[in-house]
PDB file with one MODEL, atoms N, CA, C and O in Angstrom:
MODEL        1
ATOM      1  N   MET A   1       0.635  -8.305  24.729  1.00  0.00           N
ATOM      2  CA  MET A   1       2.230  -8.185  24.221  1.00  0.00           C
ATOM      3  C   MET A   1       2.640  -6.309  23.697  1.00  0.00           C
ATOM      4  O   MET A   1       2.177  -5.720  22.721  1.00  0.00           O
ATOM      5  N   HIS A   2       3.174  -6.015  24.257  1.00  0.00           N
ATOM      6  CA  HIS A   2       3.463  -4.557  24.225  1.00  0.00           C
ATOM      7  C   HIS A   2       4.490  -4.080  23.003  1.00  0.00           C
ATOM      8  O   HIS A   2       5.616  -4.359  23.416  1.00  0.00           O
ATOM      9  N   ASP A   3       4.589  -3.518  21.760  1.00  0.00           N
ATOM     10  CA  ASP A   3       5.255  -3.181  20.771  1.00  0.00           C
ATOM     11  C   ASP A   3       6.070  -2.362  20.815  1.00  0.00           C
ATOM     12  O   ASP A   3       5.764  -1.313  21.382  1.00  0.00           O
ATOM     13  N   PRO A   4       7.120  -2.474  20.371  1.00  0.00           N
ATOM     14  CA  PRO A   4       8.263  -1.150  20.513  1.00  0.00           C
ATOM     15  C   PRO A   4       7.925  -0.113  19.620  1.00  0.00           C
ATOM     16  O   PRO A   4       7.344  -0.310  18.552  1.00  0.00           O
ATOM     17  N   LEU A   5       8.377   1.284  20.155  1.00  0.00           N
ATOM     18  CA  LEU A   5       8.034   2.323  19.643  1.00  0.00           C
ATOM     19  C   LEU A   5       8.107   2.373  18.008  1.00  0.00           C
ATOM     20  O   LEU A   5       7.185   3.019  17.510  1.00  0.00           O
ATOM     21  N   TRP A   6       9.021   1.815  17.105  1.00  0.00           N
ATOM     22  CA  TRP A   6       9.532   1.567  15.805  1.00  0.00           C
ATOM     23  C   TRP A   6       8.149   0.616  15.238  1.00  0.00           C
ATOM     24  O   TRP A   6       7.665   0.608  14.106  1.00  0.00           O
ATOM     25  N   MET A   7       7.712  -0.184  16.492  1.00  0.00           N
ATOM     26  CA  MET A   7       5.996  -0.697  15.462  1.00  0.00           C
ATOM     27  C   MET A   7       5.321  -0.087  15.488  1.00  0.00           C
ATOM     28  O   MET A   7       4.621   0.152  14.504  1.00  0.00           O
ATOM     29  N   LYS A   8       5.168   0.535  16.736  1.00  0.00           N
ATOM     30  CA  LYS A   8       3.929   1.558  16.596  1.00  0.00           C
ATOM     31  C   LYS A   8       4.277   2.829  15.450  1.00  0.00           C
ATOM     32  O   LYS A   8       3.342   3.242  14.763  1.00  0.00           O
ATOM     33  N   ALA A   9       5.049   3.162  15.356  1.00  0.00           N
ATOM     34  CA  ALA A   9       5.587   3.968  13.973  1.00  0.00           C
ATOM     35  C   ALA A   9       5.016   3.850  12.620  1.00  0.00           C
ATOM     36  O   ALA A   9       4.419   4.566  11.816  1.00  0.00           O
ATOM     37  N   PHE A  10       5.607   2.224  12.742  1.00  0.00           N
ATOM     38  CA  PHE A  10       5.509   1.309  11.006  1.00  0.00           C
ATOM     39  C   PHE A  10       3.626   0.967  11.225  1.00  0.00           C
ATOM     40  O   PHE A  10       3.136   0.714  10.125  1.00  0.00           O
ATOM     41  N   LEU A  11       2.615   0.925  12.334  1.00  0.00           N
ATOM     42  CA  LEU A  11       1.453   1.016  12.240  1.00  0.00           C
ATOM     43  C   LEU A  11       0.841   1.819  11.758  1.00  0.00           C
ATOM     44  O   LEU A  11       0.089   1.682  10.793  1.00  0.00           O
ATOM     45  N   ALA A  12       1.207   3.353  12.712  1.00  0.00           N
ATOM     46  CA  ALA A  12       0.579   4.756  12.011  1.00  0.00           C
ATOM     47  C   ALA A  12       1.215   4.962  10.435  1.00  0.00           C
ATOM     48  O   ALA A  12       0.532   5.662   9.686  1.00  0.00           O
ATOM     49  N   VAL A  13       2.194   4.522  10.016  1.00  0.00           N
ATOM     50  CA  VAL A  13       2.631   4.685   8.744  1.00  0.00           C
ATOM     51  C   VAL A  13       1.755   4.017   7.471  1.00  0.00           C
ATOM     52  O   VAL A  13       1.503   4.433   6.340  1.00  0.00           O
ATOM     53  N   HIS A  14       1.396   2.724   8.231  1.00  0.00           N
ATOM     54  CA  HIS A  14       0.633   1.877   7.345  1.00  0.00           C
ATOM     55  C   HIS A  14      -0.697   2.441   7.200  1.00  0.00           C
ATOM     56  O   HIS A  14      -1.147   2.774   6.104  1.00  0.00           O
ATOM     57  N   VAL A  15      -1.506   2.581   8.591  1.00  0.00           N
ATOM     58  CA  VAL A  15      -2.602   3.130   8.299  1.00  0.00           C
ATOM     59  C   VAL A  15      -2.574   3.944   7.563  1.00  0.00           C
ATOM     60  O   VAL A  15      -2.763   3.549   6.413  1.00  0.00           O
ATOM     61  N   ALA A  16      -2.379   5.232   7.699  1.00  0.00           N
ATOM     62  CA  ALA A  16      -2.207   6.100   7.107  1.00  0.00           C
ATOM     63  C   ALA A  16      -2.190   6.008   5.671  1.00  0.00           C
ATOM     64  O   ALA A  16      -2.864   6.656   4.870  1.00  0.00           O
ATOM     65  N   ALA A  17      -1.341   5.130   5.455  1.00  0.00           N
ATOM     66  CA  ALA A  17      -1.195   4.995   3.453  1.00  0.00           C
ATOM     67  C   ALA A  17      -2.007   4.151   3.106  1.00  0.00           C
ATOM     68  O   ALA A  17      -2.112   3.979   1.891  1.00  0.00           O
ATOM     69  N   GLY A  18      -2.750   3.439   3.897  1.00  0.00           N
ATOM     70  CA  GLY A  18      -4.074   2.485   3.829  1.00  0.00           C
ATOM     71  C   GLY A  18      -4.871   3.411   3.461  1.00  0.00           C
ATOM     72  O   GLY A  18      -5.290   3.357   2.305  1.00  0.00           O
ATOM     73  N   THR A  19      -5.267   4.426   4.272  1.00  0.00           N
ATOM     74  CA  THR A  19      -6.567   5.490   4.517  1.00  0.00           C
ATOM     75  C   THR A  19      -6.330   5.838   3.182  1.00  0.00           C
ATOM     76  O   THR A  19      -7.153   5.548   2.314  1.00  0.00           O
ATOM     77  N   SER A  20      -5.067   6.555   2.875  1.00  0.00           N
ATOM     78  CA  SER A  20      -4.775   7.590   1.449  1.00  0.00           C
ATOM     79  C   SER A  20      -5.144   6.662   0.349  1.00  0.00           C
ATOM     80  O   SER A  20      -6.053   7.000  -0.409  1.00  0.00           O
ATOM     81  N   ALA A  21      -4.559   5.575   0.191  1.00  0.00           N
ATOM     82  CA  ALA A  21      -4.919   4.813  -0.846  1.00  0.00           C
ATOM     83  C   ALA A  21      -6.557   4.415  -1.091  1.00  0.00           C
ATOM     84  O   ALA A  21      -7.099   4.141  -2.161  1.00  0.00           O
ATOM     85  N   PHE A  22      -7.013   4.462  -0.056  1.00  0.00           N
ATOM     86  CA  PHE A  22      -8.504   4.095  -0.204  1.00  0.00           C
ATOM     87  C   PHE A  22      -9.237   5.016  -0.986  1.00  0.00           C
ATOM     88  O   PHE A  22      -9.873   4.783  -2.014  1.00  0.00           O
ATOM     89  N   VAL A  23      -9.005   6.603  -0.101  1.00  0.00           N
ATOM     90  CA  VAL A  23      -9.647   7.718  -0.309  1.00  0.00           C
ATOM     91  C   VAL A  23      -9.576   8.219  -1.654  1.00  0.00           C
ATOM     92  O   VAL A  23     -10.410   8.955  -2.183  1.00  0.00           O
ATOM     93  N   LEU A  24      -8.300   7.674  -2.278  1.00  0.00           N
ATOM     94  CA  LEU A  24      -7.714   8.397  -3.639  1.00  0.00           C
ATOM     95  C   LEU A  24      -7.874   7.691  -4.898  1.00  0.00           C
ATOM     96  O   LEU A  24      -7.992   8.227  -6.000  1.00  0.00           O
ATOM     97  N   ALA A  25      -7.868   6.092  -4.578  1.00  0.00           N
ATOM     98  CA  ALA A  25      -7.958   4.859  -5.476  1.00  0.00           C
ATOM     99  C   ALA A  25      -9.432   5.705  -6.654  1.00  0.00           C
ATOM    100  O   ALA A  25      -9.537   5.740  -7.880  1.00  0.00           O
ATOM    101  N   PRO A  26     -10.275   6.228  -5.610  1.00  0.00           N
ATOM    102  CA  PRO A  26     -11.527   6.280  -6.540  1.00  0.00           C
ATOM    103  C   PRO A  26     -11.470   7.472  -7.610  1.00  0.00           C
ATOM    104  O   PRO A  26     -12.273   7.675  -8.521  1.00  0.00           O
ATOM    105  N   LEU A  27     -10.364   8.186  -7.291  1.00  0.00           N
ATOM    106  CA  LEU A  27      -9.929   9.785  -8.172  1.00  0.00           C
ATOM    107  C   LEU A  27      -9.150   8.889  -9.537  1.00  0.00           C
ATOM    108  O   LEU A  27      -9.552   9.172 -10.665  1.00  0.00           O
ATOM    109  N   ALA A  28      -8.335   8.103  -9.428  1.00  0.00           N
ATOM    110  CA  ALA A  28      -7.492   7.361 -10.505  1.00  0.00           C
ATOM    111  C   ALA A  28      -8.829   6.330 -11.232  1.00  0.00           C
ATOM    112  O   ALA A  28      -9.081   6.476 -12.428  1.00  0.00           O
ATOM    113  N   LEU A  29      -9.286   5.739 -10.742  1.00  0.00           N
ATOM    114  CA  LEU A  29     -10.678   5.012 -11.361  1.00  0.00           C
ATOM    115  C   LEU A  29     -11.733   5.617 -12.227  1.00  0.00           C
ATOM    116  O   LEU A  29     -12.488   5.064 -13.028  1.00  0.00           O
ATOM    117  N   ILE A  30     -11.591   7.220 -11.801  1.00  0.00           N
ATOM    118  CA  ILE A  30     -13.194   7.627 -12.180  1.00  0.00           C
ATOM    119  C   ILE A  30     -12.726   8.696 -13.691  1.00  0.00           C
ATOM    120  O   ILE A  30     -13.547   9.296 -14.386  1.00  0.00           O
ATOM    121  N   THR A  31     -10.899   8.688 -13.942  1.00  0.00           N
ATOM    122  CA  THR A  31     -10.650  10.160 -14.845  1.00  0.00           C
ATOM    123  C   THR A  31     -10.202   8.988 -16.293  1.00  0.00           C
ATOM    124  O   THR A  31     -10.379   7.781 -16.123  1.00  0.00           O
ATOM    125  N   ALA A  32      -9.794   9.365 -17.264  1.00  0.00           N
ATOM    126  CA  ALA A  32      -9.956   9.020 -18.110  1.00  0.00           C
ATOM    127  C   ALA A  32      -8.821   7.861 -18.404  1.00  0.00           C
ATOM    128  O   ALA A  32      -7.711   8.309 -18.120  1.00  0.00           O
ATOM    129  N   LYS A  33      -8.772   6.593 -18.857  1.00  0.00           N
ATOM    130  CA  LYS A  33      -7.490   5.999 -18.526  1.00  0.00           C
ATOM    131  C   LYS A  33      -6.302   6.208 -19.513  1.00  0.00           C
ATOM    132  O   LYS A  33      -6.602   5.980 -20.685  1.00  0.00           O
ATOM    133  N   GLY A  34      -4.858   6.641 -19.256  1.00  0.00           N
ATOM    134  CA  GLY A  34      -4.128   7.206 -19.998  1.00  0.00           C
ATOM    135  C   GLY A  34      -4.008   8.988 -19.840  1.00  0.00           C
ATOM    136  O   GLY A  34      -3.248   9.652 -20.545  1.00  0.00           O
ATOM    137  N   GLY A  35      -4.690   9.433 -19.042  1.00  0.00           N
ATOM    138  CA  GLY A  35      -4.860  10.744 -19.335  1.00  0.00           C
ATOM    139  C   GLY A  35      -4.028  11.317 -18.330  1.00  0.00           C
ATOM    140  O   GLY A  35      -4.023  10.496 -17.413  1.00  0.00           O
ATOM    141  N   LYS A  36      -3.272  12.365 -17.999  1.00  0.00           N
ATOM    142  CA  LYS A  36      -2.505  13.163 -17.359  1.00  0.00           C
ATOM    143  C   LYS A  36      -3.400  12.946 -15.949  1.00  0.00           C
ATOM    144  O   LYS A  36      -2.777  12.652 -14.930  1.00  0.00           O
ATOM    145  N   ALA A  37      -4.291  13.035 -15.915  1.00  0.00           N
ATOM    146  CA  ALA A  37      -4.928  13.069 -13.975  1.00  0.00           C
ATOM    147  C   ALA A  37      -4.816  11.832 -13.943  1.00  0.00           C
ATOM    148  O   ALA A  37      -4.355  11.553 -12.836  1.00  0.00           O
ATOM    149  N   HIS A  38      -5.021  10.684 -14.693  1.00  0.00           N
ATOM    150  CA  HIS A  38      -5.171   9.102 -14.000  1.00  0.00           C
ATOM    151  C   HIS A  38      -3.727   8.366 -14.159  1.00  0.00           C
ATOM    152  O   HIS A  38      -3.522   7.164 -13.990  1.00  0.00           O
ATOM    153  N   ARG A  39      -2.863   9.262 -14.488  1.00  0.00           N
ATOM    154  CA  ARG A  39      -1.474   9.030 -14.385  1.00  0.00           C
ATOM    155  C   ARG A  39      -1.086   9.408 -12.924  1.00  0.00           C
ATOM    156  O   ARG A  39      -0.413   8.700 -12.174  1.00  0.00           O
ATOM    157  N   ARG A  40      -1.716  10.875 -12.574  1.00  0.00           N
ATOM    158  CA  ARG A  40      -1.177  11.238 -11.126  1.00  0.00           C
ATOM    159  C   ARG A  40      -1.770  10.720  -9.968  1.00  0.00           C
ATOM    160  O   ARG A  40      -1.452  10.872  -8.789  1.00  0.00           O
ATOM    161  N   TRP A  41      -2.995   9.865 -10.660  1.00  0.00           N
ATOM    162  CA  TRP A  41      -3.472   9.564  -9.328  1.00  0.00           C
ATOM    163  C   TRP A  41      -3.100   8.592  -9.214  1.00  0.00           C
ATOM    164  O   TRP A  41      -2.869   8.269  -8.049  1.00  0.00           O
ATOM    165  N   GLY A  42      -2.901   7.855  -9.984  1.00  0.00           N
ATOM    166  CA  GLY A  42      -2.789   6.535 -10.253  1.00  0.00           C
ATOM    167  C   GLY A  42      -1.255   6.251  -9.870  1.00  0.00           C
ATOM    168  O   GLY A  42      -1.017   5.051  -9.733  1.00  0.00           O
ATOM    169  N   LYS A  43      -0.139   7.140  -9.666  1.00  0.00           N
ATOM    170  CA  LYS A  43       0.852   7.445  -8.792  1.00  0.00           C
ATOM    171  C   LYS A  43       1.019   7.340  -7.690  1.00  0.00           C
ATOM    172  O   LYS A  43       1.821   6.592  -7.131  1.00  0.00           O
ATOM    173  N   ILE A  44      -0.011   8.372  -7.037  1.00  0.00           N
ATOM    174  CA  ILE A  44      -0.066   8.929  -5.638  1.00  0.00           C
ATOM    175  C   ILE A  44      -0.767   7.026  -4.795  1.00  0.00           C
ATOM    176  O   ILE A  44      -0.444   6.274  -3.876  1.00  0.00           O
ATOM    177  N   TYR A  45      -1.556   7.080  -5.609  1.00  0.00           N
ATOM    178  CA  TYR A  45      -2.050   5.430  -5.215  1.00  0.00           C
ATOM    179  C   TYR A  45      -0.968   4.221  -5.110  1.00  0.00           C
ATOM    180  O   TYR A  45      -1.019   3.393  -4.200  1.00  0.00           O
ATOM    181  N   PHE A  46      -0.202   4.209  -5.906  1.00  0.00           N
ATOM    182  CA  PHE A  46       0.887   2.739  -6.744  1.00  0.00           C
ATOM    183  C   PHE A  46       1.745   3.252  -4.894  1.00  0.00           C
ATOM    184  O   PHE A  46       1.796   2.443  -3.967  1.00  0.00           O
ATOM    185  N   TRP A  47       2.260   4.607  -4.804  1.00  0.00           N
ATOM    186  CA  TRP A  47       2.846   4.688  -4.012  1.00  0.00           C
ATOM    187  C   TRP A  47       2.466   4.575  -2.216  1.00  0.00           C
ATOM    188  O   TRP A  47       3.069   4.470  -1.148  1.00  0.00           O
ATOM    189  N   ALA A  48       1.313   4.660  -2.642  1.00  0.00           N
ATOM    190  CA  ALA A  48       0.269   5.195  -0.898  1.00  0.00           C
ATOM    191  C   ALA A  48       0.413   3.158  -0.877  1.00  0.00           C
ATOM    192  O   ALA A  48       0.925   2.583   0.083  1.00  0.00           O
ATOM    193  N   MET A  49       0.043   2.652  -1.693  1.00  0.00           N
ATOM    194  CA  MET A  49      -0.163   1.204  -1.521  1.00  0.00           C
ATOM    195  C   MET A  49       1.418   0.268  -1.341  1.00  0.00           C
ATOM    196  O   MET A  49       1.610  -0.739  -0.659  1.00  0.00           O
ATOM    197  N   ALA A  50       2.517   1.119  -2.323  1.00  0.00           N
ATOM    198  CA  ALA A  50       3.919   0.601  -1.805  1.00  0.00           C
ATOM    199  C   ALA A  50       4.186   0.499  -0.788  1.00  0.00           C
ATOM    200  O   ALA A  50       4.685  -0.578  -0.462  1.00  0.00           O
ATOM    201  N   VAL A  51       3.960   1.778   0.471  1.00  0.00           N
ATOM    202  CA  VAL A  51       4.099   2.019   1.701  1.00  0.00           C
ATOM    203  C   VAL A  51       3.377   1.044   2.402  1.00  0.00           C
ATOM    204  O   VAL A  51       3.794   0.656   3.493  1.00  0.00           O
ATOM    205  N   VAL A  52       2.020   0.460   1.758  1.00  0.00           N
ATOM    206  CA  VAL A  52       1.484  -0.364   2.433  1.00  0.00           C
ATOM    207  C   VAL A  52       2.049  -1.666   2.817  1.00  0.00           C
ATOM    208  O   VAL A  52       2.078  -2.256   3.897  1.00  0.00           O
ATOM    209  N   ALA A  53       2.585  -2.019   1.397  1.00  0.00           N
ATOM    210  CA  ALA A  53       2.974  -3.783   1.613  1.00  0.00           C
ATOM    211  C   ALA A  53       4.616  -3.586   1.984  1.00  0.00           C
ATOM    212  O   ALA A  53       5.286  -4.616   2.058  1.00  0.00           O
ATOM    213  N   VAL A  54       5.281  -2.270   2.220  1.00  0.00           N
ATOM    214  CA  VAL A  54       6.086  -2.415   2.913  1.00  0.00           C
ATOM    215  C   VAL A  54       6.404  -2.367   4.389  1.00  0.00           C
ATOM    216  O   VAL A  54       7.254  -2.899   5.104  1.00  0.00           O
ATOM    217  N   THR A  55       5.323  -1.463   4.590  1.00  0.00           N
ATOM    218  CA  THR A  55       5.302  -1.626   6.127  1.00  0.00           C
ATOM    219  C   THR A  55       4.440  -2.895   6.780  1.00  0.00           C
ATOM    220  O   THR A  55       4.630  -3.369   7.900  1.00  0.00           O
ATOM    221  N   ALA A  56       3.649  -3.241   6.003  1.00  0.00           N
ATOM    222  CA  ALA A  56       2.997  -4.495   5.878  1.00  0.00           C
ATOM    223  C   ALA A  56       3.871  -5.648   6.222  1.00  0.00           C
ATOM    224  O   ALA A  56       3.891  -5.940   7.418  1.00  0.00           O
ATOM    225  N   MET A  57       4.413  -6.179   5.619  1.00  0.00           N
ATOM    226  CA  MET A  57       5.882  -7.098   5.824  1.00  0.00           C
ATOM    227  C   MET A  57       6.710  -7.080   6.368  1.00  0.00           C
ATOM    228  O   MET A  57       7.496  -8.007   6.561  1.00  0.00           O
ATOM    229  N   VAL A  58       6.760  -5.754   6.855  1.00  0.00           N
ATOM    230  CA  VAL A  58       8.480  -5.447   8.559  1.00  0.00           C
ATOM    231  C   VAL A  58       7.264  -6.200   9.286  1.00  0.00           C
ATOM    232  O   VAL A  58       7.416  -7.384   9.587  1.00  0.00           O
ATOM    233  N   MET A  59       5.942  -5.473   9.603  1.00  0.00           N
ATOM    234  CA  MET A  59       5.159  -5.955  10.549  1.00  0.00           C
ATOM    235  C   MET A  59       4.722  -7.350  11.142  1.00  0.00           C
ATOM    236  O   MET A  59       4.583  -7.911  12.230  1.00  0.00           O
ATOM    237  N   ALA A  60       4.564  -7.620   9.566  1.00  0.00           N
ATOM    238  CA  ALA A  60       4.112  -9.472   9.419  1.00  0.00           C
ATOM    239  C   ALA A  60       6.087 -10.151   9.760  1.00  0.00           C
ATOM    240  O   ALA A  60       6.524 -11.302   9.800  1.00  0.00           O
ATOM    241  N   ILE A  61       6.222  -9.890   9.794  1.00  0.00           N
ATOM    242  CA  ILE A  61       7.695 -10.521   9.670  1.00  0.00           C
ATOM    243  C   ILE A  61       8.267 -10.423  11.119  1.00  0.00           C
ATOM    244  O   ILE A  61       8.666 -11.451  11.666  1.00  0.00           O
ATOM    245  N   TYR A  62       8.322  -9.161  11.787  1.00  0.00           N
ATOM    246  CA  TYR A  62       8.082  -9.162  12.925  1.00  0.00           C
ATOM    247  C   TYR A  62       7.274  -9.504  14.225  1.00  0.00           C
ATOM    248  O   TYR A  62       7.564  -9.093  15.349  1.00  0.00           O
ATOM    249  N   ARG A  63       6.379 -10.192  13.955  1.00  0.00           N
ATOM    250  CA  ARG A  63       5.236 -10.426  14.443  1.00  0.00           C
ATOM    251  C   ARG A  63       5.653 -12.022  14.658  1.00  0.00           C
ATOM    252  O   ARG A  63       5.294 -12.360  15.786  1.00  0.00           O
ATOM    253  N   PRO A  64       6.316 -13.146  13.919  1.00  0.00           N
ATOM    254  CA  PRO A  64       5.998 -13.377  12.602  1.00  0.00           C
ATOM    255  C   PRO A  64       4.434 -13.774  12.374  1.00  0.00           C
ATOM    256  O   PRO A  64       3.653 -14.472  13.020  1.00  0.00           O
ATOM    257  N   ILE A  65       4.333 -13.099  11.295  1.00  0.00           N
ATOM    258  CA  ILE A  65       2.487 -14.352  10.877  1.00  0.00           C
ATOM    259  C   ILE A  65       3.014 -14.320   9.305  1.00  0.00           C
ATOM    260  O   ILE A  65       2.939 -13.331   8.577  1.00  0.00           O
ATOM    261  N   LEU A  66       3.466 -15.382   8.999  1.00  0.00           N
ATOM    262  CA  LEU A  66       3.598 -16.056   7.441  1.00  0.00           C
ATOM    263  C   LEU A  66       2.043 -15.361   6.624  1.00  0.00           C
ATOM    264  O   LEU A  66       2.004 -14.692   5.591  1.00  0.00           O
ATOM    265  N   PHE A  67       1.350 -15.622   7.146  1.00  0.00           N
ATOM    266  CA  PHE A  67      -0.070 -15.421   6.049  1.00  0.00           C
ATOM    267  C   PHE A  67      -0.042 -13.797   5.761  1.00  0.00           C
ATOM    268  O   PHE A  67       0.030 -13.420   4.592  1.00  0.00           O
ATOM    269  N   LEU A  68      -0.087 -13.028   6.625  1.00  0.00           N
ATOM    270  CA  LEU A  68       0.304 -11.505   6.400  1.00  0.00           C
ATOM    271  C   LEU A  68       1.400 -11.117   5.488  1.00  0.00           C
ATOM    272  O   LEU A  68       1.149 -10.147   4.772  1.00  0.00           O
ATOM    273  N   ALA A  69       2.803 -11.780   5.332  1.00  0.00           N
ATOM    274  CA  ALA A  69       3.800 -11.393   4.724  1.00  0.00           C
ATOM    275  C   ALA A  69       3.313 -11.855   3.818  1.00  0.00           C
ATOM    276  O   ALA A  69       3.823 -11.160   2.940  1.00  0.00           O
ATOM    277  N   LEU A  70       2.263 -12.981   2.985  1.00  0.00           N
ATOM    278  CA  LEU A  70       2.739 -13.262   1.739  1.00  0.00           C
ATOM    279  C   LEU A  70       1.015 -12.499   1.388  1.00  0.00           C
ATOM    280  O   LEU A  70       0.601 -12.436   0.231  1.00  0.00           O
ATOM    281  N   VAL A  71       0.456 -12.150   2.196  1.00  0.00           N
ATOM    282  CA  VAL A  71      -0.890 -11.245   1.320  1.00  0.00           C
ATOM    283  C   VAL A  71       0.092  -9.781   1.547  1.00  0.00           C
ATOM    284  O   VAL A  71      -0.660  -8.806   1.543  1.00  0.00           O
ATOM    285  N   ALA A  72       0.893  -9.563   1.652  1.00  0.00           N
ATOM    286  CA  ALA A  72       1.851  -7.857   1.088  1.00  0.00           C
ATOM    287  C   ALA A  72       2.618  -8.448  -0.046  1.00  0.00           C
ATOM    288  O   ALA A  72       2.950  -7.745  -1.000  1.00  0.00           O
ATOM    289  N   ILE A  73       2.867  -9.524   0.014  1.00  0.00           N
ATOM    290  CA  ILE A  73       4.023  -9.593  -1.211  1.00  0.00           C
ATOM    291  C   ILE A  73       3.311  -9.843  -2.385  1.00  0.00           C
ATOM    292  O   ILE A  73       3.755  -9.606  -3.509  1.00  0.00           O
ATOM    293  N   PHE A  74       1.962 -10.426  -2.086  1.00  0.00           N
ATOM    294  CA  PHE A  74       1.235 -10.977  -3.500  1.00  0.00           C
ATOM    295  C   PHE A  74       0.284  -9.800  -4.141  1.00  0.00           C
ATOM    296  O   PHE A  74      -0.092  -9.635  -5.302  1.00  0.00           O
ATOM    297  N   SER A  75      -0.041  -8.803  -2.555  1.00  0.00           N
ATOM    298  CA  SER A  75      -0.720  -7.450  -3.036  1.00  0.00           C
ATOM    299  C   SER A  75       0.410  -6.567  -3.794  1.00  0.00           C
ATOM    300  O   SER A  75      -0.168  -5.736  -4.494  1.00  0.00           O
ATOM    301  N   PHE A  76       1.501  -6.482  -3.875  1.00  0.00           N
ATOM    302  CA  PHE A  76       2.757  -5.569  -4.313  1.00  0.00           C
ATOM    303  C   PHE A  76       2.483  -6.222  -5.773  1.00  0.00           C
ATOM    304  O   PHE A  76       1.958  -5.677  -6.744  1.00  0.00           O
ATOM    305  N   ILE A  77       2.985  -7.538  -5.657  1.00  0.00           N
ATOM    306  CA  ILE A  77       3.207  -8.247  -7.263  1.00  0.00           C
ATOM    307  C   ILE A  77       1.728  -7.580  -7.808  1.00  0.00           C
ATOM    308  O   ILE A  77       1.930  -6.799  -8.738  1.00  0.00           O
ATOM    309  N   ARG A  78       0.744  -7.672  -7.553  1.00  0.00           N
ATOM    310  CA  ARG A  78      -0.877  -7.427  -8.140  1.00  0.00           C
ATOM    311  C   ARG A  78      -0.663  -5.897  -8.730  1.00  0.00           C
ATOM    312  O   ARG A  78      -0.982  -5.457  -9.835  1.00  0.00           O
ATOM    313  N   LEU A  79      -0.096  -5.319  -7.758  1.00  0.00           N
ATOM    314  CA  LEU A  79      -0.141  -4.298  -8.171  1.00  0.00           C
ATOM    315  C   LEU A  79       1.030  -3.402  -8.915  1.00  0.00           C
ATOM    316  O   LEU A  79       0.914  -2.315  -9.481  1.00  0.00           O
ATOM    317  N   SER A  80       2.063  -4.132  -8.744  1.00  0.00           N
ATOM    318  CA  SER A  80       3.084  -3.774  -9.835  1.00  0.00           C
ATOM    319  C   SER A  80       2.971  -4.442 -11.311  1.00  0.00           C
ATOM    320  O   SER A  80       3.820  -4.239 -12.179  1.00  0.00           O
ATOM    321  N   SER A  81       1.921  -5.194 -11.483  1.00  0.00           N
ATOM    322  CA  SER A  81       1.583  -5.703 -12.705  1.00  0.00           C
ATOM    323  C   SER A  81       0.472  -4.647 -13.428  1.00  0.00           C
ATOM    324  O   SER A  81       0.075  -4.915 -14.562  1.00  0.00           O
ATOM    325  N   ALA A  82       0.046  -3.585 -12.815  1.00  0.00           N
ATOM    326  CA  ALA A  82      -1.452  -2.886 -12.627  1.00  0.00           C
ATOM    327  C   ALA A  82      -0.463  -1.358 -13.544  1.00  0.00           C
ATOM    328  O   ALA A  82      -1.013  -0.698 -14.426  1.00  0.00           O
ATOM    329  N   ILE A  83       0.884  -1.106 -13.104  1.00  0.00           N
ATOM    330  CA  ILE A  83       1.483  -0.193 -14.203  1.00  0.00           C
ATOM    331  C   ILE A  83       1.529  -0.511 -15.263  1.00  0.00           C
ATOM    332  O   ILE A  83       1.453   0.535 -15.909  1.00  0.00           O
ATOM    333  N   ALA A  84       1.605  -1.286 -15.891  1.00  0.00           N
ATOM    334  CA  ALA A  84       2.104  -1.285 -17.344  1.00  0.00           C
ATOM    335  C   ALA A  84       1.096  -1.582 -17.632  1.00  0.00           C
ATOM    336  O   ALA A  84       1.336  -2.113 -18.717  1.00  0.00           O
ATOM    337  N   CYS A  85      -0.195  -1.681 -17.459  1.00  0.00           N
ATOM    338  CA  CYS A  85      -1.696  -1.471 -18.059  1.00  0.00           C
ATOM    339  C   CYS A  85      -2.060  -0.437 -18.828  1.00  0.00           C
ATOM    340  O   CYS A  85      -3.216  -0.353 -19.241  1.00  0.00           O
TER     341      CYS A  85
ENDMDL
END
């Protein structure tokens, strides 16, 4: 199956955002909770993971793969619940 160019672009953005989140997450985890650095790194992590969730949803709907769409939805819900903590 040959994917259209937009699908390859979504995959590239998905991988880049996921890699960024994976690399930057420890920065939020090792800083003091509630501090300025924790909030800054947490926001960067949140937005990287939000991009991962949105691109995953689009790609899962295009394929269509229900399981991956559900993983994207529940991952974003879990991510959103961490904001208030």
